[in-house]
C-alpha positions, 0 to 999 in steps of 0.5 A: 500500500502507498506511503503517500498521504492526501493533503486536506484543506478544511472549508470553514470552522463549522462545529461538525468539522472542528469536533468530529470530522477533521480530527477523524481525518487527521487520524487517517493513515493516508491523510494529513490536514494542511490548511483550514479556511474561513471568511474571517482570517482570525477565526481560521487562524484560531481554529488552525492553532486549536487543531494543530493545522499549519496554514490558515486562509482568509477566504475559500478561494485561497484554499481552493487555489492552494497548490499544497492541497489535494482534497477539500472537506466541505461542512458549510451550511446546506445551501453552500454545498453545491456551489463550493463543491463545484468550485473546489472540484474545478480548481482541481480538488477532490471533495468530501461534502457534508450531507445533504449534498444539496437542497434539491435533486435539481440542485445536486445535478449541478455537481455533474459540472465537476471534472470527471477525474475528481472524486466527489463524495457525500459524507455519510460516514455511517456507510464506512462503519463496520457495523453497517457492513456486517449488518448487510453481510448478515442480510445477504447471508439469508439468515433473516429470510426475506427482508420485508421492512426496515424501521428507523428513527433519528431524533434530537431536541434543538429549538435554537433560532440561530442554529442553521438547522432551524433556518428554512431558507438555507436547508434547515429542518429534520428531513434534510439534517437527519431524515437523510440517514434512515433514507441512506439506511434503506438504500444501503440495506435493501441495496435498491432505490425506493419507488415511491414515498408518502409522508406526514410532516409537521412544521415549527410555526416560527422557523418554518422547518420540518420538526417532525416527519414520518415517512413510508418508502416503498422499495417494491416487491413488498419491501418497506422503509418507514422512519420518523425524524424530529428536531424537537423530541427527546434524542433517540435513534434506531435501525431495525430490519425485519425479515421473514425468519429473524430481525436485526437491530443496529443498536447505535446506528448513526452516532456510534461512539468512536472509542466504544465497541458497538453491537448488532443483535439478531433475534428470531422473536422467540421469546419475545423479550429478546433474551435469547437474541444473538449479540455481535460485538464490533470493535471500536472505530471512528467512522469519520476516520474510516471515511477519510481513509477510504476517501484518501485511498480512492484519491491515491488510486488504491481503492474504488468508492461505490458512491459518488455524484449519481448516488448523491443525486438519487438520495436527494430525489427521495428527499424531494419526494418526501416534501412533495408528498407533504404538499399533495398528501399522497404517494409520490413517485421517486 
């Protein structure tokens, strides 16, 4: 395996980057973070000093023009994902962009302007955690029988009007922020795309953002994904896969702690209390580091990523259908 490292630039001092993703990148064997940018040079310098990054840039354009950078991590607010990703790619950088990658599927289609030799990946870090790979391996083995349904939930409470997640005009709301994870779970575990969706959405009267949404996605052949996401209920998350022979649950599916082992259970339902379920323990990993390492190896030509721009567009089409169903009150084709 190559001893080379991908040189990263971090686009903004967003919390997700500072607290989780950038430290994860820095722990990747084939990555090094060499610069961080902000529209405020003082803020960039402060962030660089905090994380031990050598260079700070006072504009995004300076970061894109930096010849010492191979890849950009883009954690900007949702409405800036596409324009900044396209600009970075056209400047010759590979881009790891936070989810959701766009505001709509039409918005995401602009990513096709990116040079074809540049890697652009939507940052669903969960797909790189071994618990997700193991869950799909169990499903493929046939142990669960025919997979009929996936039940998922992802919720938290955040009523801060200044938080970007509560600003409707820049892509705030629960479906965009966390509903995209159950959608990804359905697509990943069914290994297919939904045919149609129907949704029930309740909006915050002040913010205008969706604060509670329940969605059913029809994957065809009798397969259903149903999930609830909320930005104003108690924190909770789950992914439960129901098969004709057994059920599987990923205990902490989305925010798996980086320094703790994780678990998957497989249960035939006898007895109902789950006391005889098989419990598989997976080693502790930082899913952000796993994501960065896979991305870096792809940039170095040593690994091929199964996801890219077209996958991100497909995900946005499902989100579009969720909001269209909210308007029409009925099923919407994806």
